[in-house]
N, C-alpha and C positions, 0 to 999 in steps of 0.2 A: 281456698286451697291451703292445706296444712303445709307450712314451710319447714325446710331443713334448717336447723339452728346453725349449722356450719355455713350455709349459704347466707344466712342473715348476718353472721359475723363478717364474712368475706365482703359483703356489700358495703359494710361500714368502714372498710379499710381505706386508707388515704389514697391509694392508687386508683380506686374506683371513683374518686372525685375528678380525675383527669378526663379529658375528652378524647375519644377515639372514633375513627371513621374507617369504613372499608374503602378499598381503592376505588377511585373515581377518575379514570384517565381523561375523560372528556374535558374536565376543568383543571387538570394538572394535579389532582390530589393522588399522586403516585410517586413514590420515592425514586425508583429506578425502573427502566424498561417499559415506558409507555409504548403502546402500539403505534403512536404517532411520532416517536423519536426517529430521526433519520438513521440510515445505515452509513457506516464509515466509508469514505472514499475521497480521492483527490485527483485532479487532472491539472497539469501545469503546462502552459504554452508560452514560449518566449519569456520565461522568468515570471509569469503571472498566473495566479490561480484562476482557472476558468470554470472549474467545477469543484464543489466541496460538499461532502456529506449528502450526495444525491441531488444537489441543487445547482443549476447553471448560473453563471455569473450575472446574467441579465435578470435573474430572479432573486439575487441576493438582497437582503435587507441591509441597513447600514451596519449592523453588528457583524454580519457575514463579511462585508467589505473590509471592515476594520481588522477583523481577525485574519482574513486572507492576505491582506496587504502588510500587516504589521506584527502579527503574533505567531507566525509559523516560520521556522527556519526551513526555507525551501530547498536548500542545497541537496539534502538527502530525503526530502519529504516522501517522494514516491517509493523509495526503497524501504523506509521505516513503516509507511502505511501498508505495505504489502506483507509485513511480518505478521505472524499469527499472534493475536492478542493474548492468548494463553502463554505463549513464549515470553512476551514482555512482562506479563504478570509474574511469571516464575522468576524472571531476572530481578524483579523488585524485592523478592524475599530471599534470593540467593546471596549468601554472605560472600561468595567468591566474585560477584559482579560489583565493581565499585560504582558509587553514586555518579561519578563523572560520566561513565559510559551510558548509564540510564538517562541522564539529563540530555544527552545528544539525541536520544530517541524521542523522549517525551516532549521536547520542545519543537519537534518536527512533525507532529501528528495533529489531527483535527479534534474538535470537541467530541464528536461521536465516537472516535477511535479511543480517546483517552478514557471515556466513560466505559466503553466496552472492556478495556483493560482492567480497570479497578473493580468492575463488577465480577471479575473472575476470582476475587479474593474474599475470604470470610474476614470477620472483624479481627481475629488474632493475626492473620496474615497482613491485614492493613496496618496493624500496630507494629508488626515486624518491619514492614516497609517504611512506615513513618519514622521509626528509630534511625533508619539509614538515610532517609531522604531529607530530614530536617537540615536547613541550611547552616545554622550555627552549631558548633559542637556542644556548647553548654546551654541547657534549657533555661528558661527564665519565666517571669510572671509579671502581669500587669494588674492594676487594681482601679476601682472606682472610689472617688472621694467626693461625696455630695452630701447635702442635707436639705430637708424640706423648707427650712427657713433661709437658705442661702447665707448662712451665718459664716462670715469669713474667718472669725477666730477659731471656730470649731473645725473648719476646713484646714487651717494651718496646723492645728494640733493633731488632727487625724492623719494628715499627710506626713508629719514628722514621725508618728508612730509607725505608719506603713513603711516608710523608708527604713526605719530601724528593723522592722520585721523582714525586710529583704526584697520588697518589690522594686523592680528596675524602671518601670513606667507607671505613671498615674494619670488618670483621666477624670475630669470633672465636667459638670454641666450645670444648668441653672433652672430654677423654677420660674424666675422673672428674668427675661432676656437682658434687661439693663443692668443686672447685677454682675454680668460676665466679667468686667475688668477686675472687680474685687475678688471673685472666685479664682480667676487665673492668677492674680497677684498673691493671694493667700496660699494657693497650691504650690506656687513656685518657692515661696519663702519657707513654707512648712517642709517641703520635700528636701530642700537643700540644708535645712536644719538637721533633719534626720541623718542624712549622709550626702556627701557630694556626688554629683553625676547622675542623679535621678532625672529622667525625662518626664515632662509634664505637658498636658494638653487640656484645652477647654472646648468641648464639643458643642458647636453652635451652627447656625446657618453659615454658609461658606464664606461670605464676604467679611463678616465680623470675625470669624475664626482666623482667616488669613491676616486680617489687620492686627489682631492681638499677637499673632506670631511675628509679624514684621516689626512690631514695637518691642519685641523681646520678652513678652509675658509668658510665652509658651515655647516649646522646643520641638514639638511634633504634632501631627494631625493624622486622623484615620477615618473620620466620619464623612468621607467623600464616596457616595454610594454609586455603584454601577449595577446594571440589571441585564437579565438574559433575554428580554424581548424588546422589540423596538417601541411598542406602544407604551410600555412602562417608562422607558426613557423619555418619550415624547411628553407624557403626562408631567414629568418633572422638568420640562423645558431644557433637557440635556441631550447630549449625544456622546459617544466615546471620544470624539475630538474635543468637545468642550471640557470634558473631564481631564483629558490629557493636557490641555492648556492650563487648567487649574493646577495640575500636578507640577508642571514646569514652573508655575509662579511660586509655589512652596519651595521647590528645590533651588530656584535661583536666589532665594533669600536664606538659604542654608537651613531650611527646616526639613527634618525627616518627615516622611508621610507614607501612609498606606491608603489603599482604597478599602471599601467595605462592601460586602455582598453576603449572600447566604441562601441556602435552599429554602424555598417557600415564599420568598418575597413576591415573585410574580403571581403566584396563586392568591396571595393575600391582597394583591392590588387588582386582581380580576383579569389578568391578561397572560395566562400561562400558555395559551395556544394549544392546549392539550398535550404539551410535552412534559416529560418527567422533570422533577425538581433537580435531580443531579445533572441532567443534560443542560438545563438552562444555567445552572451554576457553573458548569464547565465553560460555558461561553463567557460568563462574568470573569472567571479566572484568567481566561485568555485575553480578554480586554485589558485586564490589569497588566499582564505580561507585555502586551503590545504597546501600552502607554509608557513603558519604561519605569514603572513605579517600583519601589523597593519591596513592597509586600502587600499583604491582604489580610484584613480582619474578616474571617469567615468562620462558619460553624453554626450557620442559620441566624445567630445573633438575635435580633428582636422578633424574628419570625419563628423561633424555635417551637412554638406550639403547633405549627402547621406540620412539619415533618414528624414531630413528636406524636401526632395523631394517627399517622398512617403506618402500615406494616413496613418494617425495615427502615423507617425514617431516621432513627438515630445512627444506624449503620451508614446511611447516605451522608449524614453530617460528618462522620469520620472520613468518609471517602472524599468529601470536598476539601477537607484539611490536607489529606494526602495528595490530591491533585495539585494543590497550591505548591507544595514542596517539590512535586515532580516537574513543575515549571520553573524551579530554581528561585522561588520567591520566599520571603519571610512570611510566616503564618502566625497570626494571633488567633488562636483556635477556639474562640467562642467560650462556652461555659459561663457566659455572663448572665443572660436573662433567665430568671427562674421560669420553669415550664411544668413543674409537677408538684403535687402535694405529697408525694412519697419520698421519704428519706432514702429508701433503698434505691429507687429509680434515679434520683438526682446524683447519687454517688456513682452508680453504674455508668451513667452518661459521661461523667468526668473522667473516670478511670481510663478511658480509651485514649485520652491525650496525656493524662498524668503519668501513666506507666511508660510509654515510649519516650515521652518528653517532646515538647514542641518549642518553637522560638519563644512564644508566650502561651503558657498552658491555659490561662484565662485571658481573654481580652477584656476582662473586668471582674476580677474577684472583688466582691463588695467589702472594702476595708472599713465599712460603717455598718451599723445594723440595717437590715433591709427596709425598715420603715423610713429610713433616711435616703434610700437609694433612688435617685431621680431618673435612673435608667430602667425603671420598672422592676427593680429587685434583681439580685444575682443568684446563681445556683448555689454559691457558698457566700457567707457573709462573715462579719467580724465575730459573731457568736460561734462560728465553726473553726476558729483558729486552732484550738487545741486538738480537735478531731483531725484536722489536716496535718498538723505536726506529727500526730501519732501514726497516720497513714504513711508519711515519709519514713518514719522510724521503723514501722512494721515491715515495710516492703523494701527498705534501703533504696528509696527513690528520691531524687532531688526535685522537689516541686517548687523550689524558688523561695521558700520561707525559712526563717530561723527562729528558734526559741528565744524569748526575751524575758527579762525579770521585770516584775511590777514596778520596782523603784526606777529602773531605766526608762520605762514608758512614761511614768509620771514626770520625770525630770525633763525628757525631751519634748513632751507635749507642752509643758510649762514654758520651756525656752522658746518654742516656736510661737506660742501665743504672745509672749513678751516681745519677741522680735517684730511681729506684725504690729503690735501696739506702738513700738518705737517708729516704725515706718509710717504708720498712719499719722503720728504726731509730726514727723518731719515733713510729710507731704501736705499737711494741713487738712487732713481728712477727718470725718467725725470721730471723736475720741473713742478709744477702746478702754473701758474701765478695768480697774483691778478685779472687780467682781466678775467681769466677763472672762478675764484671763483665768481666774480660779475655777470658774465653772467649766470652761473648756478643758482645763487640765485633768479634771476627774470625771468628765462626762462619759456616759454610755452613748448618748446621741443627743439630738436637738431638743428632746423633751427635758433635758437637764440644763439647758442654757437659757439665759434671759433673752427676751425679744429686744431687737434694736429698732431704732426709728427708721423705718424702711424708706420713707420719702427722702430723708436727709442722705441716707446711704446711696440711693439711686441717683440723686443729683450729683453727689460727689464722685460716684463711679463713672458717670458720663463725662464729668469734668476732666477726669484723667485722660480720656481719649481726646477731648476737645483741646486740651492744653498740650497734647503730645508728650505726655510723660512716658519715658521709655525705660527699658531695662537698666540703663545707666543711671537714671534717676533713682531707681530702686537700690542699686548698689551704693550710691552716695548716701541715701537715707539710712541704710543699714550701717554703714561706716560711721556716720554721725551719731547714730543711736547706740554705738558701742558694740555692735555685732560684727566685728572685723572678719571673723572666720566665715560667717554666712555670706557676707559681702563678697569675699574672695570666691566663694563657690558659685554665686550667681554670676559674677564676672567671668569666671572660667566657662560657665555654660554659654555665655554670650560669645566668648572667643571661639567656641566650637562651631558656632554658626559661620564664622569667617573661614575657619580651617576646612570645614566641610567633610571631615573624615567620617562622620556618622551618617553620611548619605549613602554609604555602602549598605548592601543587603544585611538585614538582621542585626542592626547595630544597637549596642547598649554601652554604658560606661561603668567602670569600677569606681570606687570611692575616690581614687586619685585621678580621675578623668582620663584614664587610659581607655581608648575605644576598643571594644570587642565586637567583631563582625564576622560574617561568613568569609571574609577575605583573610583576616589574620587568625581566625579561630574556626576553620572549616570543619564540618562534620566528617570524620574519617572512619565512621563505623563500618567494619567488615567482619562482624561476628565477635565471639567471646575474646576478651582481652584488648579490644580496640574501642575507639570512640570515647565518649564521655563515660567515665567510671566514677561513681560516688565513693571517694576514699579520702584518706588523710584528714586534714583539719576540718574540711567541710562535713565529712561523715561524723567526726567527733562532735561537731556542733549540733548536727541533727539528732544524734543519739541522746544528747543530754537535755531532754525535756525537763521542765520544772518538777513534774510529778514523779520522776524516776528516783528511787531511793539510792542514796550513796552509801555503800557498805562501809566506807571509811568513817562515816559519821553516825553509825548506828550504835 
């Protein structure tokens, strides 16, 4: 068969390297509106839900029970469930209806009802709604700091640069589990070198992650996963109640935390029960609400390839972010794991959170080159910084990043690496050489830094835990090493654990450790001239990218 040259060219385009599948409702490969999804409904007797979304209480699974007993405001549930879903959808985009009024409705309805509501909206309308429903007034951003060598000096340098660039939260993980204390330690020191008040976490299995938090090495957590079907929960030896208990353990120790979920996880694990991805995700979001957790990391996250393969899947991802805000939760809205070969498609996927702004536009912008990203790569990485800054400038949108000078970055990376070098020396850990400091200062990634003696590092990292070295020991080591300012910042972060102010929804800190949350910085968007407006010093900062010509110097 003679081929069309245009089709031959099209076949070679990057987007055609992606995987796509036609809807397959029987296994859950459908974004929204599976024929197996239940119809909305509720029946309450003597203050208890006896029927929900077409299912009687005696037939509830444990997710249904948890949602019915803990996640729905029952006082006006029957009233709001009787409202036309289209009417509620229109309220979401109506600038004359305040967020507070909508929250009363959306926290009183069932999973099937809330999905029916958002399915009335197209993506532009969802973005309009998201701009209003975001919990905190000012949008923000979170990044990943990892490397394939688990090199702590490089982590410290990368974290310092990321803090300078504007990230308010940073997440690391490990290639080798026993490296975790070093990675968490390096991230803490690097972040506080870049600027005070940056929140950090180390994503691990839950017991180790909680222990590091209790010792003062981390300040928040978010990799506590919840699921939309009972069988997936059972496979993980978990229930909504066990996750709630874990959440209370974090909160009782002054640690901010979010749950994690996302469309496609149940399909990926083989137990979607023929339900649509968005319906199952709505159940996850309501579990999060019922558990009393501050927020949720969702936006498909590590399952993004699944909704990305079906029709309307990326729209469903935006819808799950919106539902999270409709339940008055902080949202870290995904955009982290790479899912496409196409530069056009990856940008389009991110714009739906970037333009309206979310509490954390990325739940993991890769602040390292993607070859070093141990979370399987991010939709944007450190090589995309300049593109991202131009997008902010082009569209007058605050995406959470700021332009920086090369000399600023070199200086802060060097200082973070030297501060970690001093801490290692004071704590009796394997020495960090001047050669390693120099390499981390100028590195693009782990390909540019020397290898360390892994066996010695692993033993020393575990000794930190065995000897019970806490955040206060880190403060002392920084002070003795001559890094008083960084020591004070780490100490201030530990003090916040006692105060507990950042346990409020959607909390971040400014560089002076003033807490900014949905309580003292609530989103008050009600149309033009209201809500968060990019103006003043912040707009001047975003405008002045390095490559913009200065007419006064021409």
